N, C-alpha and C positions, 0 to 999 in steps of 0.2 A: 583618425580619432578626433572626435568633437570636443571642443573645450567651452566650458561655461563662459558665455561673452560677459556676464556680470563680474565673474571674477578677474577675467582679463581687463576690463574696463576700471574695476577698482585697483587692480594692481598697476594699470597705467598712469592713474592720478597719484597713488600712494608712494611708488618709488620714488620719483622726484621730489615729493615733499618730506620724504623720511631722510631723503639724501641733503635737501637742503637744512632740515635739523640737525642731522649728523655734521654736517660740514661747518655748522656754525661753531661747533666746538673742537673739530678735527681738522677745519681747513688749513690751519697754519702750521701742521705737522709736515714733517719731510715726506710723508705719504700722502698728503691732501690731495695733490693732484691725481694720483693714481686711485684713491677713492671716489673723486668725483668722474675719472673715467668708467669705474666700476659700475656706479650708479646710473650712469648715461648709457652704458651697454645693456644692462638690466631692462633700462626703460625701452631701447630700441629691441630687444627680444620679446618683451610683451607686446607692443606696438605692431611687431611683424606678425605675432600669432594673433592678435585681434584684427588686422587687416586680412590674413589668410581665412578667418573666420567668416568674415563679411563676405569675400570673395565666394567663399563656399556656399554660404547660407543665406545671402543675402542681407539687406538693412536689418539692424539691429536696434531695439526700442527696449530699454531697461529702467530700473528704478523707478517704477511708476512714472513712466515717460519722461522723465527728466533728461536723460541720456539719449541720444538718437547718432548712430552711426552708418551712413549711406556711401555710396561711391563717391560722392563730392568729397566729404571731409575724412574717407578713409585712407585715401593717398596722400592727404597733406599730412594726417596724422604719421604715417609711415615716413614721409619726408621730413619732418619736423624732429623726429626720433633719430633719424639718420643723421642729418645735419647736426642735431645735438650732440651725438657720440663722437663724430669728426672732429668738431670744435673741441670738444675736451681733449681728445688727443692732441691736438694742435697746441692748446693752451699749456700742456704738462711743461715742454722746454721754454715756452714763450713766457710764462709768467715765473720760472725760476729764473731766468736772465733777469726780468725785471726787479725780483727780489734782491739778485747779487747787486744791480745796479742801485740799489736804495728806494727805487720808485714804489715798492711794496713793501709793507711791514707785516708783522704776524697778524695782527687785527683786520687789516686790509686783505690779507689771503683768506681769512675766515669770512669776511663779507663777501669776497668775490665769488668763493666758491658757494656759499649757501645761497646767495642770490642767483647766482647762474643755475643752479637746480630749481628753485621757485619761480624763476621765469620760464623754464622749460615745463614744470608743472600747469603755470597758468596758461601758457600757449595750449595745452593739449585739454585743458577744461574749455576754454573758449572754443576749439574745434569740435568737442564731443557734445556739449550741451543742448539740449533740445528747446531751453529757455532763453528767450533773447533777452532777458533781463540778468540771467547770469551771465550770458556772452558779455554783456557790458561790464560787470562788475569785474569779469576775468581779465578783459581788456585794459581797465583801469588798474588791477594789480599788476599785470605786465609791466605798465608805464611806472609804476612806483619802483619795481624791482630795477628796471633799466635804468630809471634816475640814478639810483646807489650806484649802480655799474659804471655809468658814464664818468661819475664824479669820484670813482674809487682813488684816483692819483692824487686828488686834494690840491691841484695846481690852480691859481686862479683861473686859468682857462677852461680847464675841466668843470670847475664849479659853474662857470660862466654858462658854459654848453648845457650843463645839467638842469640850472635854472630855466634856462631858455627851452629847453626840451620840456621840463616839467610845466611850464607855465602854457606854452603853445598848445601842447597835446592834452594838458587840462582844460583849456578852454574848448578844444575840439570835441574831447570825449564828453565834457556837458552838453553840447550841440547833440550829440549822439544819444545822450540820455533823455533829452527833450523829444526826439524823434522817437524813442522807445515808448515813452509815454503817450505821443500822439497814436502810437501803432496801437496800445493797449487801449486805447479811447474808442478806436474804430472797431476793435475785435469784441469790446464789452457790448456793443451793441446787437453783435451777431452770436457770439458764443456765450455771453454772460461773464459775469466777474471772477475773479479766482486765478489760480495759476496759469489754468487752462487757456486764457485769453493771451498769454505770452509764449506759448510751446508752438515752433515752428510747426510741427505735424498738423495741430489743429488749426494754426491760422492757414497754412497752404491749401487745407481740404475747402476751405470756405472764403478762399482770395477774392473770387469774382463777387463775393455778398458786401465786402468790405467798401466802406464810403469811399470813393474816389478822391473826393476833395480834400479829406484827412489824410489819406495815404499819399496825395502829392506831395502834402507839406512836411509828413513824416520822411519821406524819402530824401527831401532835399536837405532837413538836418542830420540824417543817418548820414547821407553822403558826404556832408561837408564834416561831420563829425571824426567818423571813420576814416574818411580822405584825408585828413590831417595826420592820422597814423601811417596810411599807405606813403604820405610824401607827395602828394599831388600838387602841382603849382595852382594857384599863388598859396598853399598851404604847407609848402614844404622846408620853411626857413630853419626848422630846427634840425633836420635831418643831417645835413653837412658838417654842422659844428660837432653833434652828437659821435658822427663817425671818426672825425679828425682828434677829437680830444680824448676820447675813452679808450682803454685796451683793445687791441687789435681783433682778439676772439669777439668781443662785443659788436664792433663793427660787422663781423661775419654773421652772428646771429641776428642783429636788426635788419640787414640787408635779405638775409637767406629764410627768415623766419616770421619776424613780426611784421614786416610789409605783408607778406602773404596772407597771414591771418587777418588783419585789417581788411583786406580786399575781400576775402572770404566772406566777411561780416556783410560787407557791401552788398555781394551776391546774393547771400539770404535773403537780405532786404529787397533786391530787385525783383525776385522771383514774386514777392507778395505784391510789390508795386505795379509791376505788368500786369500781373491776374485782376487787380483792383481797377486799374486805370484804362489800359487798352489802349492809350493815344502815342506809345512810344516816349513819353517824356523822361522816363528813367535813364532809357538807351541813348538819347539824345544828349541828355546831362554826363553820360558818362564818355561818350564819344568827345564831346566838347574839352572835359577835363584831361581826357587823355592825350588828344592832339597837343595842346596847350603845353603840358607835362613834357611830351617830347621834344616838341620845337624849344621852348626853354632852356631846358635841360641841355641840349645840343649846344647852344649859343654859350651856355654858361661854362660847359667843359671847356672852351678856348681859352678862358681865363685863369685856370688852377694852375696853383704852383706846389700845394701839398696833395702828394698821391694819395692819400685816404680821402681828401676831399674831392679828388676828381672821380674817383670811383664811387663815392657819394651820388655825385651827380648823375654817374651812369646808372645807379640804381633809380632815380628819379625817372630817369629816360625809359628804363625798361617797365617799371610799375606804370607809366604811363601808356606805355604799348600795351600791357595786358589789358587795362581799363579800356582804351579803345577797343581791343578786341570783344571783350565782353560787351560793350556797348553795342558793337555791330550785330552781336547775336546770330543765331544759326548754327547748325551742327558743326560747320567746318571752323569759324571764326572761335567758337566757343571751346573746340576741341585746340586749335592754336594757342588760346589763351592759356588753357590749362597746361599744356606741352611747354609753354613759355615759363610759366610758373614754376616747372620743374628744374628744367634748365638753367634758367636765372638764379635759382637757388643753389644749385650745385656750381655753378661756375664763378658766381660773385664771391661765395664763400672761399672757394679755391683759390680767386686771386686774393682776398684777404689774408688767407693763410701763407702765401708767398710775400704778400707786402708787410706783413709783421715781421717776416725773418729778414726781409731785405733793410726795413727801416732799423732795425736793431742792429744790424752789421754796419749800416751807415752812421748811425748815431743821430739820423734826423729823418723827418717826414718829407723836406724838401726835395723835389725831384731832381734840381740841379746838382744836390749833394749826393745822388746816388748814381753811381756809373761802374759798367764793366761787371753785371751781376752775372753773366755767363761765364767770365774767365774767372771771376772769384768762387763760384759755385754752379756748376752747369745745370745741375738738378734744380736747383733754386732759380737759376735765369730762365731757364727754357719752360719752368713750371708757370713763372710770370708772364712769359712770351706767350706761350700757347693758350693759358687762360684768357689772356687779353685778346687773342686772336679769335679765340671762341666767344666770348661776350661781345665783338663786335661783328658777329655773324658770317664768319670766314666758313665756307663748306670744307669739309663735311661735318663740322658739329651741330649739335641740335639745336642751338640759337638759330642757324642758318634755316633749318627747317621749319621752326615755328614761324619765324619771321617772314618767310616766303608765304607761308600759309596766311598770315594775317594780313600781308599786302596783296594777294591775290583775292581774298575775300573782301578788300576795301576796293580794288577795283572792279568788282561785281556788284557791290552795294552801296559804296559810296565812291565815285571815280575821282572827284575832284580832290580826296584825302589821300590819295596814293602818292602822287608827286610830292604833297607836303613832307609826308613820312619819309619819302627815300631822301629828300633833301636833307631833313635833320639826321637822318642815320647816317648820311655820307659827311656830312659835318663832324657827328660824334667820332666817326672812323678816323678821320684826319686827326682830330685832337688828340684821341687817347693813343694810336699808333705812331706817332710822332714821340710823343714823350717816354712810351714804353719802350721803343727801339733806341732812344738814347741811353735810357738806364740799363737796357740789357747788353749792349755792344761797348766795344773801346777798352780803354786800359782801365783797371779796377781802382778804386781808392776805398774799399772796403775791409774793416778790420774783423779778424775771426772772433767767434764767441765761444762762451766756456762749454754750453750745451747745443748738442748737435740739433738741427731743426727737424721738427716732425714733416716730412713731406709727403710721406705715405697718403695722408688724406687729400692733399692736392692732385696727385695723380690718379687716385680712386674717382673722384669727382670728376676729372677730366676725362677719364674712361668711360664714366657713364654716360657722359654729354655726348661723346664722340658716338657709341653705342646708339644713343637715341636720335643720331643724325643718321645714322646708315641704315637702324633697324629698331623697330618698336615692337617689343615682344607682344603676341596676340593678346594674350591677358591683359597687358598694360595698355592696349589700343582699346579694347573693349571697356576696360575701366574709364578712360578717358570719355568714350562716346557716351555710355551710361552718364557720367556726371555732366557732360556738355547737354544731355537731352533733359537732365534736372534743371538746368540753369534756363534752357529754352530760349528765349529771345526772337 
C-alpha cells in the first residue's frame, strides 16, 4: 500500500514539534518520561514509513520542492528517529534518578523533555529540507535547543560549557551563513534570484555552471562553519565540555545525531563545490581536517580522566575518520563513510547509555572512582565493555568493517595517510581499552540505585552493530551504494 509522502513528511516534522509543546506543560509530571517515549516512538514509526516509501518509489520532492528525500538523507532520517527513540527509553530511569537526587526539578524536567523533542524536530528538518537556507536555520535552532539542554543542571560548570558551546558554535554557524550567502550569489547568476537559487535540486542541476572562485570561497566558509558543529580539530573545543557537563542522554544524541547532521550539510555542499570547481580542493580540505582530527583526538584521549570527556574525544576521532573517507571520495570510501556514520551513531550512543548508568551508581564521572562494573551489574559492565570494544574497531563489529574499508581505500588512493591513521587508531585503542578494562573488572565500589537501568537500548544498538559487521542486508547495501554515488568524488 502506497502512502502519501507529503502526509508522512508533515507528520515527521509535526509529531516532535507537538511533542515539544505538550511536554512544555506535562514534562514534569510522573508520566512525563513515558510521554517523551511515546512521541519518539511515533516519530520513529513515521520515519520508517517515509523511508520505506523512498526505497519503494525513489526520491521524493514535495511542498513546492521545499522538501527533498533521497537515499542520502533517507537512511539518516531513519537513524535519527531510531536513536531518538532509544535515547528517550534510556532517559526514563536516568532522569528520574537525577530528579530523586535533586539535580532536576519540575521546571527543569519540562525544559529537558520539551527541548529534547524540539531538537529531534530540528534535526529532521535539517535532513529533509531542499533549501540550504532552511538547513542553516534548522542547524541554528538545534544549537539553541542543545544549549538549553547542556545547561539544564544550572551548575557553574554546565553553564560555562553551555556558553562555550553557544559562542563557538554561534561563530561557526555565522561562517556557514556567509558561505550560504556566497552560494546564493553564485546561483543568482545562473538560476536567477528567489528561493530557487537555494534549492539543492536546482543547484545540483547547474553545478558545472556555477562560478568556481565563488564556490571555492563558499565551501571554505561552509566547511569551517558546519565543521565546528561536526567537532573537527581545531574547531572542537566546545564538544568535550558539552558532553561532560550536560545530561548523559544529551551526550548520546550529540554524538549520535548532531555531528552526523552537520557532516551531512557539508556533504551536500561538497557535491556542489566539486561540480563547479573540478580541482579537488573540497576533497583535499576534508582529508586534511579529517587526518588532523583523528591524530589530535588520539593523543588527547591519553590525558582524559573524566569518562564522558574521553568518549567525547573518541567522537572527534571518528568524525575525523568519516570526514577523511568522504574527502577521499569514490564508491568504496563513500560507502565506508556512510557505514561508519551508522555504526558510530549506534555504538557511541550505546556507550553513553552504559556510561550514564555507571556514573550514577558511582556518583562520579572520574574513571578512578568507577570500579568493578561487571561485578556490580554484569549487564551494565558487559554493555560498556562490549560497546568500547566495538568503537575501538575490534572484529566482528561493524566499526571494524567500516574502518577496514576506509584504510584500504587510503592505501590505494593516498598511501602516506594509511600508516598515520593506523598509528592514531592504535593510540586511541590503547588509551580507551586500558581505562575501560580498569572500570569493568576488579572489586566494586558502586552503590545500587532506586530505578533499574534501561539496558535494552544498549544491547539493541550493539546487536545492530554486530549484524552490520557480519552481514549488511542487500536493501541496506543498495541504499549505501546509491547514497555513495550521490556524494561522488
